C-alpha atoms as a printed R data frame, in Angstrom:
    type eleno elety resid chain resno       x      y      z
1   ATOM     1    CA   UNK     A     1  -2.388 46.218 80.752
2   ATOM     2    CA   UNK     A     2  -2.617 42.691 82.054
3   ATOM     3    CA   UNK     A     3  -1.082 39.529 81.190
4   ATOM     4    CA   UNK     A     4  -3.960 36.866 80.786
5   ATOM     5    CA   UNK     A     5  -3.621 33.092 79.929
6   ATOM     6    CA   UNK     A     6  -7.061 31.277 79.172
7   ATOM     7    CA   UNK     A     7  -7.020 27.705 79.876
8   ATOM     8    CA   UNK     A     8  -9.801 25.778 77.916
9   ATOM     9    CA   UNK     A     9 -10.611 24.258 74.440
10  ATOM    10    CA   UNK     A    10  -9.391 26.336 71.317
11  ATOM    11    CA   UNK     A    11  -8.301 25.577 67.922
12  ATOM    12    CA   UNK     A    12  -7.484 22.825 66.765
13  ATOM    13    CA   UNK     A    13 -10.385 21.597 68.891
14  ATOM    14    CA   UNK     A    14 -13.858 22.492 67.755
15  ATOM    15    CA   UNK     A    15 -17.357 23.368 69.349
16  ATOM    16    CA   UNK     A    16 -18.951 25.967 71.447
17  ATOM    17    CA   UNK     A    17 -16.366 26.179 74.266
18  ATOM    18    CA   UNK     A    18 -13.543 26.658 71.757
19  ATOM    19    CA   UNK     A    19 -15.498 29.364 69.779
20  ATOM    20    CA   UNK     A    20 -16.174 30.986 73.230
21  ATOM    21    CA   UNK     A    21 -12.493 30.883 74.452
22  ATOM    22    CA   UNK     A    22 -11.246 32.391 71.142
23  ATOM    23    CA   UNK     A    23 -13.737 35.289 71.192
24  ATOM    24    CA   UNK     A    24 -12.765 36.049 74.772
25  ATOM    25    CA   UNK     A    25  -9.199 36.222 73.913
26  ATOM    26    CA   UNK     A    26  -9.989 38.595 71.197
27  ATOM    27    CA   UNK     A    27 -11.842 40.733 73.529
28  ATOM    28    CA   UNK     A    28  -8.933 40.728 76.036
29  ATOM    29    CA   UNK     A    29  -6.604 41.539 73.273
30  ATOM    30    CA   UNK     A    30  -8.780 44.270 71.876
31  ATOM    31    CA   UNK     A    31  -8.866 45.895 75.344
32  ATOM    32    CA   UNK     A    32  -4.988 46.210 75.250
33  ATOM    33    CA   UNK     A    33  -4.054 42.921 77.119
34  ATOM    34    CA   UNK     A    34  -1.325 40.364 76.434
35  ATOM    35    CA   UNK     A    35  -3.317 37.101 76.005
36  ATOM    36    CA   UNK     A    36  -2.812 33.598 74.979
37  ATOM    37    CA   UNK     A    37  -4.822 30.392 75.279
38  ATOM    38    CA   UNK     A    38  -3.474 27.032 76.644
39  ATOM    39    CA   UNK     A    39  -5.602 24.444 75.065
40  ATOM    40    CA   UNK     A    40  -5.571 20.436 75.012
41  ATOM    41    CA   UNK     A    41  -3.423 18.130 73.215
42  ATOM    42    CA   UNK     A    42  -5.579 15.516 74.321
43  ATOM    43    CA   UNK     A    43  -8.911 16.894 75.665
44  ATOM    44    CA   UNK     A    44 -11.009 13.551 76.059
45  ATOM    45    CA   UNK     A    45 -10.188  9.823 75.882
46  ATOM    46    CA   UNK     A    46 -12.238  8.485 73.202
47  ATOM    47    CA   UNK     A    47 -14.819  6.661 75.723
48  ATOM    48    CA   UNK     A    48 -15.714 10.240 76.859
49  ATOM    49    CA   UNK     A    49 -16.296 11.644 73.409
50  ATOM    50    CA   UNK     A    50 -19.376 10.609 71.660
51  ATOM    51    CA   UNK     A    51 -18.941 12.527 68.608
52  ATOM    52    CA   UNK     A    52 -17.089 11.681 65.246
53  ATOM    53    CA   UNK     A    53 -13.968 13.800 66.093
54  ATOM    54    CA   UNK     A    54 -12.848 16.633 68.716
55  ATOM    55    CA   UNK     A    55 -10.881 18.449 65.836
56  ATOM    56    CA   UNK     A    56 -11.635 21.263 63.618
57  ATOM    57    CA   UNK     A    57 -11.235 21.274 59.799
58  ATOM    58    CA   UNK     A    58 -10.982 25.095 59.669
59  ATOM    59    CA   UNK     A    59  -7.617 26.883 59.545
60  ATOM    60    CA   UNK     A    60  -6.132 28.039 62.749
61  ATOM    61    CA   UNK     A    61  -7.038 31.701 63.960
62  ATOM    62    CA   UNK     A    62  -4.073 33.812 62.989
63  ATOM    63    CA   UNK     A    63  -4.702 36.635 65.491
64  ATOM    64    CA   UNK     A    64  -4.484 34.451 68.720
65  ATOM    65    CA   UNK     A    65  -1.587 32.790 70.502
66  ATOM    66    CA   UNK     A    66  -2.657 29.346 71.284
67  ATOM    67    CA   UNK     A    67  -0.487 26.742 72.988
68  ATOM    68    CA   UNK     A    68  -1.554 23.271 72.353
69  ATOM    69    CA   UNK     A    69  -0.106 21.796 75.811
70  ATOM    70    CA   UNK     A    70  -2.568 20.200 78.093
71  ATOM    71    CA   UNK     A    71  -2.957 16.398 78.341
72  ATOM    72    CA   UNK     A    72  -6.121 15.880 80.422
73  ATOM    73    CA   UNK     A    73  -5.057 12.247 81.485
74  ATOM    74    CA   UNK     A    74  -1.375 12.719 81.948
75  ATOM    75    CA   UNK     A    75  -0.281 13.821 85.599
76  ATOM    76    CA   UNK     A    76   3.393 14.538 84.602
77  ATOM    77    CA   UNK     A    77   1.936 16.903 81.809
78  ATOM    78    CA   UNK     A    78   0.070 18.509 84.401
79  ATOM    79    CA   UNK     A    79   3.245 19.271 86.479
80  ATOM    80    CA   UNK     A    80   5.060 20.378 83.359
81  ATOM    81    CA   UNK     A    81   2.273 22.740 82.253
82  ATOM    82    CA   UNK     A    82   1.662 24.124 85.887
83  ATOM    83    CA   UNK     A    83   5.346 24.823 86.139
84  ATOM    84    CA   UNK     A    84   5.304 26.636 82.747
85  ATOM    85    CA   UNK     A    85   2.519 28.907 83.966
86  ATOM    86    CA   UNK     A    86   4.263 29.330 87.148
87  ATOM    87    CA   UNK     A    87   7.246 30.851 85.416
88  ATOM    88    CA   UNK     A    88   5.168 32.687 83.062
89  ATOM    89    CA   UNK     A    89   3.523 34.712 85.965
90  ATOM    90    CA   UNK     A    90   0.207 35.648 84.165
91  ATOM    91    CA   UNK     A    91  -1.574 38.162 86.229
92  ATOM    92    CA   UNK     A    92  -5.004 36.330 85.448
93  ATOM    93    CA   UNK     A    93  -5.278 32.562 84.772
94  ATOM    94    CA   UNK     A    94  -8.919 32.190 83.393
95  ATOM    95    CA   UNK     A    95 -10.021 28.526 83.683
96  ATOM    96    CA   UNK     A    96 -12.976 26.954 81.833
97  ATOM    97    CA   UNK     A    97 -14.885 24.350 83.898
98  ATOM    98    CA   UNK     A    98 -17.649 22.303 82.456
99  ATOM    99    CA   UNK     A    99 -16.949 18.616 83.321
100 ATOM   100    CA   UNK     A   100 -15.989 17.222 86.777
101 ATOM   101    CA   UNK     A   101 -13.494 14.907 84.644
102 ATOM   102    CA   UNK     A   102 -11.251 17.885 84.153
103 ATOM   103    CA   UNK     A   103 -11.072 18.575 87.738
104 ATOM   104    CA   UNK     A   104  -7.960 16.698 88.743
105 ATOM   105    CA   UNK     A   105  -6.069 18.134 85.532
106 ATOM   106    CA   UNK     A   106  -7.288 21.743 85.853
107 ATOM   107    CA   UNK     A   107  -6.992 21.760 89.635
108 ATOM   108    CA   UNK     A   108  -3.362 20.612 89.769
109 ATOM   109    CA   UNK     A   109  -2.223 22.942 86.924
110 ATOM   110    CA   UNK     A   110  -3.996 25.890 88.696
111 ATOM   111    CA   UNK     A   111  -2.368 25.106 92.131
112 ATOM   112    CA   UNK     A   112   1.076 24.977 90.761
113 ATOM   113    CA   UNK     A   113   0.858 28.105 88.770
114 ATOM   114    CA   UNK     A   114  -0.483 30.158 91.786
115 ATOM   115    CA   UNK     A   115   2.734 29.041 93.693
116 ATOM   116    CA   UNK     A   116   4.364 32.217 92.148
117 ATOM   117    CA   UNK     A   117   2.262 34.026 94.696
118 ATOM   118    CA   UNK     A   118   1.282 36.509 91.776
119 ATOM   119    CA   UNK     A   119  -1.263 34.797 89.564
120 ATOM   120    CA   UNK     A   120  -5.117 34.910 90.363
121 ATOM   121    CA   UNK     A   121  -7.162 31.960 89.247
122 ATOM   122    CA   UNK     A   122 -10.567 32.930 87.858
123 ATOM   123    CA   UNK     A   123 -13.012 30.058 86.799
124 ATOM   124    CA   UNK     A   124 -15.771 30.566 84.386
125 ATOM   125    CA   UNK     A   125 -17.918 27.701 85.369
126 ATOM   126    CA   UNK     A   126 -20.157 26.443 82.786
127 ATOM   127    CA   UNK     A   127 -21.445 23.510 85.180
128 ATOM   128    CA   UNK     A   128 -20.558 22.464 88.677
129 ATOM   129    CA   UNK     A   129 -23.189 19.722 88.667
130 ATOM   130    CA   UNK     A   130 -22.954 17.901 85.468
131 ATOM   131    CA   UNK     A   131 -25.802 16.871 83.063
132 ATOM   132    CA   UNK     A   132 -24.742 13.168 83.181
133 ATOM   133    CA   UNK     A   133 -23.556 12.091 86.367
134 ATOM   134    CA   UNK     A   134 -20.379  9.596 86.847
135 ATOM   135    CA   UNK     A   135 -18.605  8.313 89.842
136 ATOM   136    CA   UNK     A   136 -16.124 10.771 91.348
137 ATOM   137    CA   UNK     A   137 -17.900 13.983 90.248
138 ATOM   138    CA   UNK     A   138 -18.286 15.590 93.600
139 ATOM   139    CA   UNK     A   139 -14.682 14.782 94.752
140 ATOM   140    CA   UNK     A   140 -13.067 15.895 91.575
141 ATOM   141    CA   UNK     A   141 -15.160 19.132 91.547
142 ATOM   142    CA   UNK     A   142 -14.309 19.847 95.090
143 ATOM   143    CA   UNK     A   143 -10.507 19.353 94.121
144 ATOM   144    CA   UNK     A   144 -10.703 21.830 91.452
145 ATOM   145    CA   UNK     A   145 -12.528 24.405 93.487
146 ATOM   146    CA   UNK     A   146  -9.812 24.559 95.916
147 ATOM   147    CA   UNK     A   147  -7.551 25.843 93.539
148 ATOM   148    CA   UNK     A   148  -9.609 28.721 92.586
149 ATOM   149    CA   UNK     A   149  -9.818 32.227 93.930
150 ATOM   150    CA   UNK     A   150 -13.213 33.477 92.330
151 ATOM   151    CA   UNK     A   151 -15.807 32.183 90.088
152 ATOM   152    CA   UNK     A   152 -18.087 33.388 87.261
153 ATOM   153    CA   UNK     A   153 -21.444 31.767 86.448
154 ATOM   154    CA   UNK     A   154 -23.642 32.500 83.553
155 ATOM   155    CA   UNK     A   155 -26.711 31.064 85.044
156 ATOM   156    CA   UNK     A   156 -28.460 31.363 88.529
157 ATOM   157    CA   UNK     A   157 -28.621 27.324 88.640
158 ATOM   158    CA   UNK     A   158 -24.802 27.066 88.072
159 ATOM   159    CA   UNK     A   159 -24.456 29.765 90.964
160 ATOM   160    CA   UNK     A   160 -26.698 27.892 93.276
161 ATOM   161    CA   UNK     A   161 -24.964 24.696 92.556
162 ATOM   162    CA   UNK     A   162 -21.572 26.586 93.433
163 ATOM   163    CA   UNK     A   163 -22.955 27.987 96.479
164 ATOM   164    CA   UNK     A   164 -23.686 24.741 97.728
165 ATOM   165    CA   UNK     A   165 -20.051 23.730 97.567
166 ATOM   166    CA   UNK     A   166 -17.951 27.040 98.170
167 ATOM   167    CA   UNK     A   167 -18.247 30.544 99.605
168 ATOM   168    CA   UNK     A   168 -15.471 31.980 97.444
169 ATOM   169    CA   UNK     A   169 -16.243 35.136 95.647
170 ATOM   170    CA   UNK     A   170 -18.584 34.755 92.697
171 ATOM   171    CA   UNK     A   171 -20.322 36.933 90.220
172 ATOM   172    CA   UNK     A   172 -23.062 36.001 87.706
173 ATOM   173    CA   UNK     A   173 -22.612 37.396 84.241
174 ATOM   174    CA   UNK     A   174 -24.979 36.684 81.123
175 ATOM   175    CA   UNK     A   175 -23.320 34.579 78.337
176 ATOM   176    CA   UNK     A   176 -22.166 37.124 75.870
177 ATOM   177    CA   UNK     A   177 -23.443 37.182 72.125
178 ATOM   178    CA   UNK     A   178 -21.602 34.630 69.792
179 ATOM   179    CA   UNK     A   179 -20.712 37.585 67.285
180 ATOM   180    CA   UNK     A   180 -17.841 35.735 65.984
181 ATOM   181    CA   UNK     A   181 -19.783 33.627 63.221
182 ATOM   182    CA   UNK     A   182 -20.346 36.557 60.915
183 ATOM   183    CA   UNK     A   183 -23.332 39.026 60.497
184 ATOM   184    CA   UNK     A   184 -26.861 37.729 59.524
185 ATOM   185    CA   UNK     A   185 -27.649 37.250 56.049
186 ATOM   186    CA   UNK     A   186 -31.146 37.498 54.494
187 ATOM   187    CA   UNK     A   187 -33.507 34.351 54.880
188 ATOM   188    CA   UNK     A   188 -33.634 34.058 51.194
189 ATOM   189    CA   UNK     A   189 -29.747 33.929 50.847
190 ATOM   190    CA   UNK     A   190 -29.388 31.588 53.593
191 ATOM   191    CA   UNK     A   191 -31.875 29.258 52.516
192 ATOM   192    CA   UNK     A   192 -30.342 29.228 48.920
193 ATOM   193    CA   UNK     A   193 -27.068 28.440 50.507
194 ATOM   194    CA   UNK     A   194 -28.354 25.576 52.462
195 ATOM   195    CA   UNK     A   195 -30.577 24.151 49.463
196 ATOM   196    CA   UNK     A   196 -33.729 24.947 51.628
197 ATOM   197    CA   UNK     A   197 -37.083 25.792 50.371
198 ATOM   198    CA   UNK     A   198 -37.490 29.631 50.192
199 ATOM   199    CA   UNK     A   199 -41.234 29.923 51.198
200 ATOM   200    CA   UNK     A   200 -41.621 27.129 53.774
201 ATOM   201    CA   UNK     A   201 -42.142 27.532 57.719
202 ATOM   202    CA   UNK     A   202 -38.816 26.287 59.284
203 ATOM   203    CA   UNK     A   203 -37.861 26.115 62.773
204 ATOM   204    CA   UNK     A   204 -34.519 25.196 64.294
205 ATOM   205    CA   UNK     A   205 -33.079 22.997 66.472
206 ATOM   206    CA   UNK     A   206 -29.304 23.623 66.630
207 ATOM   207    CA   UNK     A   207 -26.334 22.005 68.377
208 ATOM   208    CA   UNK     A   208 -25.016 18.698 69.612
209 ATOM   209    CA   UNK     A   209 -27.792 16.242 70.063
210 ATOM   210    CA   UNK     A   210 -27.814 14.880 73.622
211 ATOM   211    CA   UNK     A   211 -30.477 13.353 75.974
212 ATOM   212    CA   UNK     A   212 -30.930 16.410 78.101
213 ATOM   213    CA   UNK     A   213 -31.404 18.820 75.270
214 ATOM   214    CA   UNK     A   214 -35.033 17.288 74.570
215 ATOM   215    CA   UNK     A   215 -34.958 16.578 70.875
216 ATOM   216    CA   UNK     A   216 -37.177 13.781 71.484
217 ATOM   217    CA   UNK     A   217 -39.730 15.906 72.878
218 ATOM   218    CA   UNK     A   218 -39.592 18.250 69.893
219 ATOM   219    CA   UNK     A   219 -39.930 15.244 67.618
220 ATOM   220    CA   UNK     A   220 -43.115 14.265 69.401
221 ATOM   221    CA   UNK     A   221 -44.448 17.749 69.364
222 ATOM   222    CA   UNK     A   222 -43.793 17.674 65.434
223 ATOM   223    CA   UNK     A   223 -46.144 14.674 65.423
224 ATOM   224    CA   UNK     A   224 -49.107 16.653 66.719
225 ATOM   225    CA   UNK     A   225 -52.029 16.973 64.257
226 ATOM   226    CA   UNK     A   226 -51.962 20.795 64.710
227 ATOM   227    CA   UNK     A   227 -48.389 20.951 63.725
228 ATOM   228    CA   UNK     A   228 -48.795 18.592 60.835
229 ATOM   229    CA   UNK     A   229 -51.655 20.576 59.355
230 ATOM   230    CA   UNK     A   230 -49.565 23.953 59.678
231 ATOM   231    CA   UNK     A   231 -46.649 22.823 57.121
232 ATOM   232    CA   UNK     A   232 -44.064 23.643 59.675
233 ATOM   233    CA   UNK     A   233 -40.644 22.059 58.937
234 ATOM   234    CA   UNK     A   234 -38.215 21.286 61.502
235 ATOM   235    CA   UNK     A   235 -34.430 21.771 60.615
236 ATOM   236    CA   UNK     A   236 -32.274 19.668 62.868
237 ATOM   237    CA   UNK     A   237 -28.529 21.085 62.587
238 ATOM   238    CA   UNK     A   238 -25.984 19.336 64.758
239 ATOM   239    CA   UNK     A   239 -24.158 16.098 65.332
240 ATOM   240    CA   UNK     A   240 -25.548 13.173 67.260
241 ATOM   241    CA   UNK     A   241 -23.951 12.798 70.688
242 ATOM   242    CA   UNK     A   242 -26.394 10.162 71.727
243 ATOM   243    CA   UNK     A   243 -27.323  6.746 70.069
244 ATOM   244    CA   UNK     A   244 -29.041  7.978 66.921
245 ATOM   245    CA   UNK     A   245 -31.323  4.762 66.685
246 ATOM   246    CA   UNK     A   246 -33.997  5.860 69.562
247 ATOM   247    CA   UNK     A   247 -34.648  9.144 67.448
248 ATOM   248    CA   UNK     A   248 -34.860  7.260 64.174
249 ATOM   249    CA   UNK     A   249 -37.451  4.877 65.554
250 ATOM   250    CA   UNK     A   250 -39.305  8.062 67.130
251 ATOM   251    CA   UNK     A   251 -39.343  9.636 63.562
252 ATOM   252    CA   UNK     A   252 -40.709  6.514 61.860
253 ATOM   253    CA   UNK     A   253 -43.357  5.581 64.453
254 ATOM   254    CA   UNK     A   254 -44.816  9.190 64.254
255 ATOM   255    CA   UNK     A   255 -44.318  9.181 60.511
256 ATOM   256    CA   UNK     A   256 -42.738 12.858 60.361
257 ATOM   257    CA   UNK     A   257 -39.767 12.306 58.355
258 ATOM   258    CA   UNK     A   258 -41.335 14.515 55.536
259 ATOM   259    CA   UNK     A   259 -41.673 17.370 58.066
260 ATOM   260    CA   UNK     A   260 -37.842 17.278 59.021
261 ATOM   261    CA   UNK     A   261 -34.668 18.565 57.441
262 ATOM   262    CA   UNK     A   262 -31.769 16.531 58.829
263 ATOM   263    CA   UNK     A   263 -28.416 18.194 58.620
264 ATOM   264    CA   UNK     A   264 -26.763 15.927 61.425
265 ATOM   265    CA   UNK     A   265 -23.189 16.162 60.725
266 ATOM   266    CA   UNK     A   266 -20.968 18.778 62.609
267 ATOM   267    CA   UNK     A   267 -21.749 22.336 61.561
268 ATOM   268    CA   UNK     A   268 -18.517 24.258 60.727
269 ATOM   269    CA   UNK     A   269 -18.316 27.535 62.282
270 ATOM   270    CA   UNK     A   270 -17.954 29.004 58.666
271 ATOM   271    CA   UNK     A   271 -21.647 28.120 57.969
272 ATOM   272    CA   UNK     A   272 -23.218 28.575 61.091
273 ATOM   273    CA   UNK     A   273 -24.719 31.989 60.113
274 ATOM   274    CA   UNK     A   274 -26.539 30.415 57.317
275 ATOM   275    CA   UNK     A   275 -28.545 28.037 59.769
276 ATOM   276    CA   UNK     A   276 -29.521 30.568 62.206
277 ATOM   277    CA   UNK     A   277 -30.490 33.119 59.319
278 ATOM   278    CA   UNK     A   278 -32.492 30.549 57.592
279 ATOM   279    CA   UNK     A   279 -34.797 29.876 60.277
280 ATOM   280    CA   UNK     A   280 -38.082 31.634 61.490
281 ATOM   281    CA   UNK     A   281 -37.538 30.658 65.071
282 ATOM   282    CA   UNK     A   282 -34.942 28.826 67.229
283 ATOM   283    CA   UNK     A   283 -36.590 26.037 69.466
284 ATOM   284    CA   UNK     A   284 -34.747 24.969 72.571
285 ATOM   285    CA   UNK     A   285 -36.788 21.906 74.244
286 ATOM   286    CA   UNK     A   286 -34.274 20.921 76.838
287 ATOM   287    CA   UNK     A   287 -35.265 18.524 79.677
288 ATOM   288    CA   UNK     A   288 -32.846 20.250 82.058
289 ATOM   289    CA   UNK     A   289 -30.195 22.898 81.423
290 ATOM   290    CA   UNK     A   290 -27.949 25.227 83.134
291 ATOM   291    CA   UNK     A   291 -27.513 27.872 80.450
292 ATOM   292    CA   UNK     A   292 -27.324 27.374 76.711
293 ATOM   293    CA   UNK     A   293 -24.877 28.821 74.172
294 ATOM   294    CA   UNK     A   294 -27.680 28.730 71.616
295 ATOM   295    CA   UNK     A   295 -29.497 31.475 73.388
296 ATOM   296    CA   UNK     A   296 -26.969 34.074 72.703
297 ATOM   297    CA   UNK     A   297 -26.394 32.674 69.152
298 ATOM   298    CA   UNK     A   298 -30.054 33.237 68.525
299 ATOM   299    CA   UNK     A   299 -29.693 36.851 69.874
300 ATOM   300    CA   UNK     A   300 -27.014 37.823 67.595
301 ATOM   301    CA   UNK     A   301 -28.841 36.415 64.731
302 ATOM   302    CA   UNK     A   302 -32.086 38.199 66.019
303 ATOM   303    CA   UNK     A   303 -34.076 35.114 65.989
304 ATOM   304    CA   UNK     A   304 -36.993 34.655 68.458
305 ATOM   305    CA   UNK     A   305 -36.717 31.548 70.785
306 ATOM   306    CA   UNK     A   306 -39.018 29.018 72.289
307 ATOM   307    CA   UNK     A   307 -37.274 27.730 75.281
308 ATOM   308    CA   UNK     A   308 -38.433 25.226 78.089
309 ATOM   309    CA   UNK     A   309 -39.041 26.223 81.636
310 ATOM   310    CA   UNK     A   310 -35.757 24.560 83.074
311 ATOM   311    CA   UNK     A   311 -32.838 25.610 84.688
312 ATOM   312    CA   UNK     A   312 -31.308 29.037 83.533
313 ATOM   313    CA   UNK     A   313 -33.259 29.050 80.165
314 ATOM   314    CA   UNK     A   314 -36.149 31.343 81.028
315 ATOM   315    CA   UNK     A   315 -33.863 33.951 82.755
316 ATOM   316    CA   UNK     A   316 -32.486 34.667 79.168
317 ATOM   317    CA   UNK     A   317 -35.564 34.811 77.284
318 ATOM   318    CA   UNK     A   318 -38.194 37.454 78.614
319 ATOM   319    CA   UNK     A   319 -41.526 35.816 78.170
320 ATOM   320    CA   UNK     A   320 -43.566 37.495 75.141
321 ATOM   321    CA   UNK     A   321 -40.662 39.692 74.410
322 ATOM   322    CA   UNK     A   322 -37.840 37.957 72.833
323 ATOM   323    CA   UNK     A   323 -39.673 34.521 72.718
324 ATOM   324    CA   UNK     A   324 -41.894 32.116 74.463
325 ATOM   325    CA   UNK     A   325 -41.397 29.837 77.344
326 ATOM   326    CA   UNK     A   326 -43.136 26.437 77.435
327 ATOM   327    CA   UNK     A   327 -43.217 23.275 79.641
328 ATOM   328    CA   UNK     A   328 -40.772 20.423 78.642
329 ATOM   329    CA   UNK     A   329 -43.733 18.360 77.282
330 ATOM   330    CA   UNK     A   330 -44.608 17.686 73.611
331 ATOM   331    CA   UNK     A   331 -48.081 19.384 73.909
332 ATOM   332    CA   UNK     A   332 -46.617 22.522 75.453
333 ATOM   333    CA   UNK     A   333 -43.985 22.794 72.745
334 ATOM   334    CA   UNK     A   334 -46.481 22.200 69.879
335 ATOM   335    CA   UNK     A   335 -48.852 24.645 71.271
336 ATOM   336    CA   UNK     A   336 -46.160 27.506 71.656
337 ATOM   337    CA   UNK     A   337 -44.454 26.734 68.197
338 ATOM   338    CA   UNK     A   338 -47.972 27.468 66.697
339 ATOM   339    CA   UNK     A   339 -48.170 30.656 68.912
340 ATOM   340    CA   UNK     A   340 -44.765 31.878 67.718
341 ATOM   341    CA   UNK     A   341 -46.367 31.844 64.227
342 ATOM   342    CA   UNK     A   342 -49.512 33.586 65.356
343 ATOM   343    CA   UNK     A   343 -47.337 36.279 66.727
344 ATOM   344    CA   UNK     A   344 -44.923 36.320 63.948
345 ATOM   345    CA   UNK     A   345 -41.049 37.259 63.836
346 ATOM   346    CA   UNK     A   346 -41.597 40.913 63.661
347 ATOM   347    CA   UNK     A   347 -43.518 41.019 66.770
348 ATOM   348    CA   UNK     A   348 -40.359 40.054 68.829
349 ATOM   349    CA   UNK     A   349 -37.824 42.214 66.971
350 ATOM   350    CA   UNK     A   350 -37.637 45.476 68.605
351 ATOM   351    CA   UNK     A   351 -37.434 44.054 72.167
352 ATOM   352    CA   UNK     A   352 -34.920 41.431 71.027
353 ATOM   353    CA   UNK     A   353 -32.915 44.058 69.498
354 ATOM   354    CA   UNK     A   354 -32.944 46.063 72.848
355 ATOM   355    CA   UNK     A   355 -32.254 42.885 75.089
356 ATOM   356    CA   UNK     A   356 -29.191 41.849 73.098
357 ATOM   357    CA   UNK     A   357 -27.408 44.940 74.199
358 ATOM   358    CA   UNK     A   358 -26.898 43.473 77.686
359 ATOM   359    CA   UNK     A   359 -24.826 40.605 76.147
360 ATOM   360    CA   UNK     A   360 -21.406 42.384 76.074
361 ATOM   361    CA   UNK     A   361 -18.054 40.573 75.991
362 ATOM   362    CA   UNK     A   362 -16.665 43.696 77.755
363 ATOM   363    CA   UNK     A   363 -18.958 42.950 80.607
364 ATOM   364    CA   UNK     A   364 -17.397 39.475 80.884
365 ATOM   365    CA   UNK     A   365 -13.682 40.750 80.965
366 ATOM   366    CA   UNK     A   366 -14.653 43.497 83.374
367 ATOM   367    CA   UNK     A   367 -15.890 41.015 85.653
368 ATOM   368    CA   UNK     A   368 -12.907 38.748 85.438
369 ATOM   369    CA   UNK     A   369 -10.679 41.751 86.189
370 ATOM   370    CA   UNK     A   370 -12.730 42.980 89.072
371 ATOM   371    CA   UNK     A   371 -12.592 39.582 90.606
372 ATOM   372    CA   UNK     A   372  -8.807 39.235 90.253
373 ATOM   373    CA   UNK     A   373  -8.478 42.171 92.396
374 ATOM   374    CA   UNK     A   374 -10.552 40.709 95.391
């Protein structure tokens, strides 16, 4: 049995990183380890957070030991938390890294914790080079990397970025399934729960809306005459993390509001399964990407995908087997949406069910433990 501490977002914070960290903690616990999560009392200052709130409205999980300790902008707090972890002497300190802004905080805490000459620091790197660049990114990331013993990435793109900055041990693991949102329900039940028409063709864009995710490209694809004639509706489920105005202008300019179903508030974990279960296909029209948490979500709910040929997305979606790959242009997106419907959902299901077996949480915990021994 190992003593494991995970540093990263968790309840009362919300979002995909928090869901991931809580699910990872459950996996470690299920395998007989002692585990706790150290999360943030302050994750972002308001100028770095574009959404409405950083906090969940759902009850705290009762089966996970979550310590709300870390203030990302208070160096005195970093010293206190680092020394607390140093005394706690976990065998493994698993640190999530997704934004250079976190480099000074997480790098300092990790350095102090390691002074006990026992704890190994393993980083799960969601990004090494950020989607939106800011002054100081490289320096902050290099500082953090210096505190880490080994790395896990979930895409080749992040691995390549990592290798350009360090030769420390690293392994690539596919992003495990998001199986913590409950089991799929029938399409009819899901649409009833969400008040959606039962017999319409509905595709889904899911997750926070940011420029790099390419919703504007998908909106332009919806304006294609062939898509308009098909009767396909686009369900947009996720909160705007960008200025909404350009998207509204694009919708008005192309006269596509009647083709859209807008659910643009934050989607609580408890109803995520209804959105995925309600859709025919999941569309990821990204302009650039490392990996996406939406892909393992679609795998869990057995929804074929359309992804653009950018970053690590195509690596996770075998062409013609679990979905289709297109170029990040409106024409290519529109053409391949129609192709998905020509092939049909059932065409993809056998291979999708086979492929999802690779997305095991045990693979991730096993890799973390292996790297901790190097």
